C-alpha positions, -999 to +999 in steps of 0.1 A: -258-209+564-266-179+542-266-157+573-231-170+582-219-162+547-231-126+551-215-124+585-181-135+574-181-113+543-191-083+564-161-090+587-138-091+557-149-057+545-147-042+580-115-057+594-095-061+562-075-091+552-043-079+537-031-050+559-032-047+597-061-027+610-047-023+646-027+004+662-002-008+688+003+012+720+033-003+739+033+025+764-003+019+776-019-009+795-051-024+810-049-038+845-068-070+851-104-065+862-111-075+898-137-102+887-136-139+881-148-136+845-122-157+826-102-184+844-083-190+811-068-155+809-035-173+809-031-208+793-002-231+802-012-266+813-005-291+787+011-266+763+048-274+771+059-239+781+089-236+805+082-230+842+074-193+848+062-186+813+024-181+811+011-171+776-020-150+775-052-163+758-051-130+739-017-141+725-035-169+706-062-145+695-036-121+681-017-150+664-050-161+648-055-125+636-020-126+620-031-153+596-051-125+578-020-103+573+002-102+542+032-125+549+057-096+549+037-079+576+035-108+600+070-104+615+065-067+623+033-076+640+050-102+661+077-077+670+051-052+681+031-077+702+059-097+719+087-071+718+086-065+756+092-102+764+124-121+766+119-144+737+127-147+700+095-149+679+099-157+642+074-160+613+087-192+596+078-182+560+103-206+544+091-237+563+055-230+550+067-222+515+088-254+512+059-275+525+035-261+499+061-266+472+064-303+481+026-306+481+024-291+446+050-316+433+027-343+446-002-326+427-018-318+461-024-281+457-029-265+491-057-240+491-054-233+529-036-201+540-017-205+573+013-192+591+038-210+613+053-190+642+082-203+663+090-192+698+124-196+714+117-195+751+144-203+776+160-228+753+127-244+743+114-241+708+076-240+705+057-238+672+022-224+666+003-229+634-022-202+627-050-210+601-067-182+583-104-180+581-122-174+549-114-143+528-139-146+500-173-161+493-159-192+475-138-202+504-167-196+527-191-218+508-164-245+505-156-245+542-192-245+553-198-278+535-178-295+563-204-284+589-236-283+569-248-317+582-240-308+618-259-275+615-290-293+600-288-319+628-288-292+654-318-275+638-337-308+638-328-315+674-341-281+684-376-287+670-380-324+680-393-330+715-365-341+739-342-339+709-310-342+731-320-378+737-305-385+702-271-369+710-253-402+715-262-415+681-261-383+661-224-386+652-230-421+637-261-408+618-240-379+604-213-403+594-238-425+575-252-394+558-217-382+548-211-414+529-235-402+502-215-371+496-180-384+504-165-374+471-178-339+473-167-334+509-133-350+501-126-321+476-131-295+503-113-313+531-089-285+536-079-298+570-059-326+554-033-301+543-029-285+577-029-320+593-001-330+569+019-299+578+016-304+615+026-341+612+058-330+593+066-304+620+061-328+648+081-356+631+110-332+625+117-332+663+128-296+661+101-284+685+094-293+721+057-285+716+035-276+687+001-259+689-025-247+664-050-218+665-074-201+641-103-178+639-138-185+625-137-213+599-099-213+602-104-222+638-127-250+628-100-264+605-075-260+634-098-280+657-100-309+633-062-309+626-053-306+663-076-335+673-062-356+645-026-349+653-029-348+691-017-313+696-034-286+717-059-263+699-071-229+708-099-218+685-114-183+683-151-181+673-146-215+656-173-240+646-170-272+667-167-308+658-184-330+684-214-340+664-195-342+631-165-359+645-170-392+627-174-375+593-137-365+590-109-387+577-094-399+600-124-395+624-120-377+657-129-391+691-148-375+719-118-378+741-096-359+717-121-330+715-126-330+752-089-329+761-071-312+732-094-283+723-103-249+738-128-228+719-133-191+728-170-184+723-181-147+723-217-139+733-242-138+703-216-151+678-233-177+657-202-194+642-190-212+674-226-224+679-223-246+649-219-282+661-214-290+698-183-280+717-161-303+738-158-301+775-134-271+775-145-238+762-143-202+773-173-179+769-165-142+767-186-111+766-196-092+735-203-056+744-218-047+710-253-032+710-282-052+697-279-037+663-242-044+662-243-081+669-225-089+637-193-075+653-194-101+680-176-124+655-147-099+649-114-111+662-101-077+672-132-072+694-123-105+711-087-094+716-100-062+732-123-081+755-095-103+766-071-074+770-096-054+791-107-083+814-074-100+818-050-071+815-024-065+788+005-081+808+034-066+788+016-067+755+006-034+737-028-020+742-048-012+710-063+021+700-093+003+685-104-011+718-117+023+728-121+041+695-139+013+677-154-009+703-161+014+732-138+000+759-124+024+785-091+041+775-060+021+786-038+037+812-006+055+801+028+042+812+046+073+799+039+109+790+018+105+759-019+109+760-041+083+745-053+108+718-017+117+708-007+081+707-036+071+685-033+101+662+004+091+656-011+061+637+016+036+647+004+011+622+028-019+617 
């Protein structure tokens, strides 16, 4: 767990948490690679989008990244990413603010940072909750308490001969163990706030579909909330919940985790290897050298990998994919060179 703390804090120093660290290039593109690497380049089934609308997996990665932005910078980021598409995309700051104010009146202070994005697509309104990962060591240590028992069970399983024989009873054993620390875990059950928010949004009837996403430990919280509320989840580098499913309140079921959750798992990223995943996950490459393995957890690197393999599909290319992570330069759609475009520093 100490290693994971260092990893997350290193990401925070490198990627930044208050201002965008990406440079949008709307006049450049990647074409899809002619390989069968990622069958989930586009995601639609079960998500409630209108016929003919196919969101990219990279859209959810980008929306997960937005949760790290200052609130006043989220809408400009949405405009830059989705500006070429025929849809209205709005950062619903007021809805989130009013929910948190109601929670405070109930003396239920909400320590979780999340955004709520609405999409008006061909007359359908779709909402996506984006849960922020940890931004400081205190949040990291608090969040990790939710998965400590699962990580210990995995380590024990790895050293015990034919350890996987115990898989069917591990959730029950972890549930029993969690009873001895239930009060401590209750205090750090941040997922209860996001679950309450999603339940309010769904009950409002204002949205034809609601989804939730998040990166790192924010993705772990998203997985719990999505399973509890029955809405689709797309996690990015998120810890899983199959072994620990009975330790949450209310508990999760195997069916919920197998049918409602997709977790994007980069090579050599330790976070999404905490706990066991459900039946649906998407492994992606990490092109970092051996001494740069820590960057496999970075969300911008994952966006670049999805962009390069799947194609940008009317989303902007990013300077950082080549300049920071070593991907080939995207192809120009106009007269600007890649160097000129990046030197212009079109930061939103």
